C-alpha positions as YAML, in Angstrom:
chain: A
units: angstrom
residues:
- id: 1
  name: MET
  ca: [92.21, 110.24, 120.18]
- id: 2
  name: ILE
  ca: [91.51, 113.89, 120.94]
- id: 3
  name: ILE
  ca: [91.92, 114.82, 117.28]
- id: 4
  name: ILE
  ca: [89.41, 112.13, 116.31]
- id: 5
  name: GLY
  ca: [86.96, 113.68, 118.75]
- id: 6
  name: ASP
  ca: [87.54, 117.16, 117.28]
- id: 7
  name: VAL
  ca: [87.04, 116.02, 113.70]
- id: 8
  name: LEU
  ca: [84.04, 113.79, 114.27]
- id: 9
  name: ALA
  ca: [82.25, 115.69, 117.05]
- id: 10
  name: GLY
  ca: [83.46, 119.26, 116.51]
- id: 11
  name: LYS
  ca: [84.49, 121.63, 119.24]
- id: 12
  name: THR
  ca: [83.72, 124.98, 120.76]
- id: 13
  name: GLU
  ca: [86.58, 127.44, 120.93]
- id: 14
  name: ASP
  ca: [86.39, 131.08, 122.00]
- id: 15
  name: GLY
  ca: [82.60, 131.05, 121.83]
- id: 16
  name: THR
  ca: [82.62, 129.79, 118.22]
- id: 17
  name: HIS
  ca: [81.22, 126.33, 117.56]
- id: 18
  name: HIS
  ca: [82.87, 124.31, 114.79]
- id: 19
  name: PHE
  ca: [80.72, 121.50, 113.46]
- id: 20
  name: GLY
  ca: [82.21, 118.03, 113.35]
- id: 21
  name: VAL
  ca: [81.67, 115.57, 110.53]
- id: 22
  name: LEU
  ca: [78.87, 113.68, 112.27]
- id: 23
  name: GLU
  ca: [77.13, 116.82, 113.49]
- id: 24
  name: GLY
  ca: [77.29, 118.31, 110.01]
- id: 25
  name: TRP
  ca: [75.82, 115.19, 108.44]
- id: 26
  name: PHE
  ca: [73.20, 114.16, 110.99]
- id: 27
  name: GLY
  ca: [72.53, 117.23, 113.12]
- id: 28
  name: HIS
  ca: [73.07, 117.69, 116.84]
- id: 29
  name: HIS
  ca: [72.31, 114.50, 118.82]
- id: 30
  name: TRP
  ca: [73.62, 112.97, 122.04]
- id: 31
  name: TRP
  ca: [75.56, 110.25, 120.19]
- id: 32
  name: ASN
  ca: [77.66, 112.66, 118.13]
- id: 33
  name: GLY
  ca: [78.88, 114.64, 121.12]
- id: 34
  name: ARG
  ca: [82.57, 114.65, 121.99]
- id: 35
  name: ALA
  ca: [82.33, 112.30, 124.99]
- id: 36
  name: ALA
  ca: [80.18, 109.75, 123.14]
- id: 37
  name: ILE
  ca: [82.48, 109.76, 120.10]
- id: 38
  name: LEU
  ca: [85.59, 109.23, 122.23]
- id: 39
  name: LEU
  ca: [83.88, 106.41, 124.15]
- id: 40
  name: ILE
  ca: [82.65, 104.68, 120.99]
- id: 41
  name: THR
  ca: [86.04, 105.03, 119.30]
- id: 42
  name: THR
  ca: [87.87, 103.73, 122.35]
- id: 43
  name: LEU
  ca: [85.57, 100.74, 122.72]
- id: 44
  name: GLY
  ca: [85.55, 100.05, 118.99]
- id: 45
  name: VAL
  ca: [89.31, 100.32, 118.44]
- id: 46
  name: PHE
  ca: [91.15, 99.57, 121.65]
- id: 47
  name: ALA
  ca: [88.83, 97.07, 123.34]
- id: 48
  name: PRO
  ca: [89.16, 94.42, 120.60]
- id: 49
  name: LEU
  ca: [92.94, 94.77, 120.72]
- id: 50
  name: ALA
  ca: [92.95, 94.50, 124.51]
- id: 51
  name: CYS
  ca: [91.04, 91.19, 124.38]
- id: 52
  name: PHE
  ca: [94.09, 89.32, 123.14]
- id: 53
  name: LYS
  ca: [96.10, 87.68, 125.90]
- id: 54
  name: ARG
  ca: [99.29, 88.04, 123.96]
- id: 55
  name: ILE
  ca: [99.95, 89.73, 120.68]
- id: 56
  name: ASP
  ca: [102.54, 87.61, 118.88]
- id: 57
  name: SER
  ca: [102.60, 89.79, 115.84]
- id: 58
  name: LEU
  ca: [101.46, 93.22, 114.87]
- id: 59
  name: LYS
  ca: [99.26, 92.01, 112.01]
- id: 60
  name: PHE
  ca: [96.05, 93.07, 113.79]
- id: 61
  name: THR
  ca: [97.41, 96.49, 114.64]
- id: 62
  name: SER
  ca: [98.79, 96.91, 111.14]
- id: 63
  name: ALA
  ca: [95.49, 95.86, 109.58]
- id: 64
  name: LEU
  ca: [93.65, 98.32, 111.81]
- id: 65
  name: SER
  ca: [96.01, 101.16, 110.90]
- id: 66
  name: VAL
  ca: [95.65, 100.42, 107.19]
- id: 67
  name: ALA
  ca: [91.85, 100.29, 107.52]
- id: 68
  name: LEU
  ca: [91.80, 103.62, 109.37]
- id: 69
  name: ALA
  ca: [94.08, 105.15, 106.73]
- id: 70
  name: VAL
  ca: [91.70, 103.97, 103.98]
- id: 71
  name: VAL
  ca: [88.71, 105.43, 105.85]
- id: 72
  name: PHE
  ca: [90.58, 108.73, 106.25]
- id: 73
  name: LEU
  ca: [91.45, 108.70, 102.54]
- id: 74
  name: ILE
  ca: [87.84, 108.09, 101.52]
- id: 75
  name: ILE
  ca: [86.55, 110.88, 103.79]
- id: 76
  name: THR
  ca: [89.23, 113.30, 102.58]
- id: 77
  name: ALA
  ca: [88.58, 112.46, 98.92]
- id: 78
  name: GLY
  ca: [84.83, 112.89, 99.44]
- id: 79
  name: ILE
  ca: [85.26, 116.29, 101.07]
- id: 80
  name: SER
  ca: [87.65, 117.38, 98.32]
- id: 81
  name: ILE
  ca: [85.32, 116.28, 95.54]
- id: 82
  name: MET
  ca: [82.34, 118.01, 97.16]
- id: 83
  name: MET
  ca: [84.34, 121.23, 97.58]
- id: 84
  name: LEU
  ca: [85.45, 121.10, 93.94]
- id: 85
  name: ILE
  ca: [81.88, 120.54, 92.75]
- id: 86
  name: SER
  ca: [80.48, 123.36, 94.88]
- id: 87
  name: GLY
  ca: [83.26, 125.74, 93.84]
- id: 88
  name: GLY
  ca: [84.49, 126.27, 97.39]
- id: 89
  name: VAL
  ca: [88.17, 125.73, 96.58]
- id: 90
  name: ALA
  ca: [90.19, 128.90, 96.09]
- id: 91
  name: MET
  ca: [93.37, 129.15, 94.05]
- id: 92
  name: PRO
  ca: [96.31, 128.19, 96.29]
- id: 93
  name: ARG
  ca: [98.91, 130.86, 97.05]
- id: 94
  name: LEU
  ca: [102.49, 130.27, 95.98]
- id: 95
  name: LEU
  ca: [103.94, 132.52, 98.68]
- id: 96
  name: PRO
  ca: [102.76, 133.10, 102.26]
- id: 97
  name: ASP
  ca: [100.75, 136.19, 103.14]
- id: 98
  name: VAL
  ca: [102.98, 138.01, 105.63]
- id: 99
  name: THR
  ca: [101.27, 141.18, 106.85]
- id: 100
  name: ASP
  ca: [102.60, 141.65, 110.37]
- id: 101
  name: LEU
  ca: [104.96, 140.14, 112.93]
- id: 102
  name: THR
  ca: [102.38, 137.59, 114.12]
- id: 103
  name: SER
  ca: [101.86, 136.20, 110.63]
- id: 104
  name: PHE
  ca: [105.65, 136.00, 110.23]
- id: 105
  name: TRP
  ca: [106.00, 133.95, 113.43]
- id: 106
  name: ASN
  ca: [103.14, 131.69, 112.30]
- id: 107
  name: LEU
  ca: [105.39, 130.53, 109.47]
- id: 108
  name: PHE
  ca: [107.53, 128.72, 112.06]
- id: 109
  name: THR
  ca: [104.71, 126.48, 113.32]
- id: 110
  name: VAL
  ca: [105.72, 123.93, 110.69]
- id: 111
  name: VAL
  ca: [109.27, 123.57, 112.06]
- id: 112
  name: PRO
  ca: [108.42, 120.76, 114.57]
- id: 113
  name: VAL
  ca: [106.69, 118.80, 111.80]
- id: 114
  name: LEU
  ca: [109.67, 119.14, 109.46]
- id: 115
  name: VAL
  ca: [112.16, 118.23, 112.20]
- id: 116
  name: THR
  ca: [110.16, 115.14, 113.16]
- id: 117
  name: ALA
  ca: [109.86, 114.08, 109.51]
- id: 118
  name: PHE
  ca: [113.59, 114.54, 108.98]
- id: 119
  name: ILE
  ca: [114.53, 112.59, 112.09]
- id: 120
  name: CYS
  ca: [112.16, 109.71, 111.31]
- id: 121
  name: HIS
  ca: [113.18, 109.43, 107.66]
- id: 122
  name: TYR
  ca: [116.87, 109.72, 108.46]
- id: 123
  name: ASN
  ca: [116.64, 106.92, 111.04]
- id: 124
  name: ILE
  ca: [114.55, 104.66, 108.80]
- id: 125
  name: HIS
  ca: [116.37, 105.25, 105.50]
- id: 126
  name: SER
  ca: [119.94, 105.52, 106.72]
...
């Protein structure tokens, strides 16, 4: 939920304000602040699921996860297309840019992601 708030509402870190999606599209308003976005998302996603007395199957949760994945895909495709049209996409590097010890250690931030992916795929596809 916190990541949703960061992406939609933006965040301020080290004195630098990063615009969120809603703030970039509609400007700064009370309803696209971090607290309002988290409240609206919580009430819009979790409250309907909490209204069921008993969930016999996961079809509602699965449908919600598929719908959120489609929304994420549409937003990501839209951002990518707009960046391609505006010429804001640089040529990707084939090798990392290692200039000092800090940039070398930053290469290892992907290790938890790879370990989690390996463990999940190994347990699912045994």
